[in-house]
C-alpha positions, -999 to +999 in steps of 0.1 A: -255-262-586-259-298-573-249-323-600-241-355-581-242-373-547-216-398-535-225-421-506-203-439-482-219-474-476-214-488-442-231-466-416-248-445-443-268-468-465-268-500-444-264-505-406-234-528-411-206-512-391-214-536-362-213-566-386-178-556-397-168-554-360-182-588-353-166-604-384-132-589-375-132-603-340-141-638-354-110-639-376-088-622-350-097-646-321-074-675-332-045-649-331-053-641-295-067-606-303-102-592-295-111-556-303-134-537-280-163-519-297-150-486-283-115-490-298-128-503-331-151-473-335-124-449-324-094-462-343-103-485-371-139-481-383-132-457-412-104-479-426-106-505-453-101-541-442-065-542-455-056-508-438-072-520-405-052-553-404-020-535-415-025-511-386-029-540-362+002-557-375+022-524-374+011-518-338+024-552-328-011-564-318-015-589-346+014-613-350+012-623-387+033-614-417+019-588-440+016-612-469-009-632-448-033-603-445-052-612-477-060-646-462-076-630-432-095-606-454-109-635-474-121-653-441-135-620-428-155-615-460-171-649-458-181-643-422-194-608-430-215-621-459-232-647-437-239-620-411-253-596-437-277-622-450-293-626-416-286-593-397-280-567-424-306-539-429-310-506-446-308-475-424-342-458-419-348-430-444-323-441-470-349-455-495-369-423-494-338-402-499-327-423-529-361-420-544-359-382-541-326-381-558-337-403-587-369-382-592-346-352-595-324-371-619-293-366-598-264-391-606-255-411-575-225-432-566-210-452-538-174-448-525-167-473-498-138-490-480-158-522-482-152-549-507-173-549-539-189-583-531-200-570-497-216-539-512-233-557-541-247-584-518-267-559-497-277-537-526-291-567-545-310-580-515-325-545-509-334-541-546-313-509-549-284-520-571-298-504-603-301-470-586-263-464-584-245-453-615-210-459-601-195-480-572-160-475-561-149-502-535-117-510-517-103-530-546-105-499-569-080-477-550-045-479-537-051-455-508-082-457-487-099-430-467-089-404-454-071-401-488-095-385-514-085-410-541-118-429-540-140-399-542-120-384-571-123-418-589-160-419-583-164-384-598-142-393-627-164-424-635-196-403-631-182-378-656-177-405-682-215-407-687-224-370-684-225-344-711-212-315-690-184-322-666-193-323-629-169-302-608-160-314-572-179-284-557-210-296-575-209-329-557-221-338-522-206-366-502-226-383-475-205-398-447-207-411-411-171-408-400-144-382-397-121-403-420-147-400-448-153-363-442-115-357-444-113-376-477-143-357-491-128-323-481-095-334-497-115-339-529-129-304-526-165-317-523-194-306-501-203-329-472-233-341-452-227-362-421-253-386-407-252-394-370-257-431-374-223-440-360-209-409-343-227-380-326-229-345-342-200-332-321-176-357-337-188-348-372-186-310-369-163-309-400-192-316-422-210-287-440-243-301-428-251-327-401-284-346-400-299-375-380-319-389-409-314-385-446-351-384-454-353-352-433-334-334-461-350-317-491-336-310-526-335-274-515-312-283-486-289-301-510-289-274-536-280-247-510-248-266-502-236-263-537-248-228-544 
């Protein structure tokens, strides 16, 4: 039985993956590094900011000490927030899907590799913040996706306000990347992939793939957890 839905944020709720890409390149430019869109989407998109920058340092592409990474993240966050205020937008079909879940009284959460301030900014601007019972952001975990820590923490927090415990198999995760799907499977949860960022062939690990969330019904969701 379906008891909860956990959303990724970037590329699932908001069309912001390209904004992160642009913000990263702004802060990397003074260090003589520019990521191509193809390599960012292939190698780094599913990672948190800190994991992305650590990877670039470890690969020898970004010549800074690890203890300077937080300074770059702070700069990247400021740039991202400015971009989000002008260019951020919800993905088509998300509002209708959220309304359906709320009507059915299904608890919902976000588990994202983004920073909390970035998530809260867009949700507040869209008038959606009050819909989410739990938000797990990059600051809340020690290991980002594809590790399942974030999804397990989101479920733990959801269970703190429920009468009957929600089991992982009663929870659906909605993702747009293979990193997120791997994390959800590691948490023993059911998965839906949306083709906002990658095509269906790259998301074949999901239990269900869709182009648009509002195409799904409560019956579709319930069948995944039956």
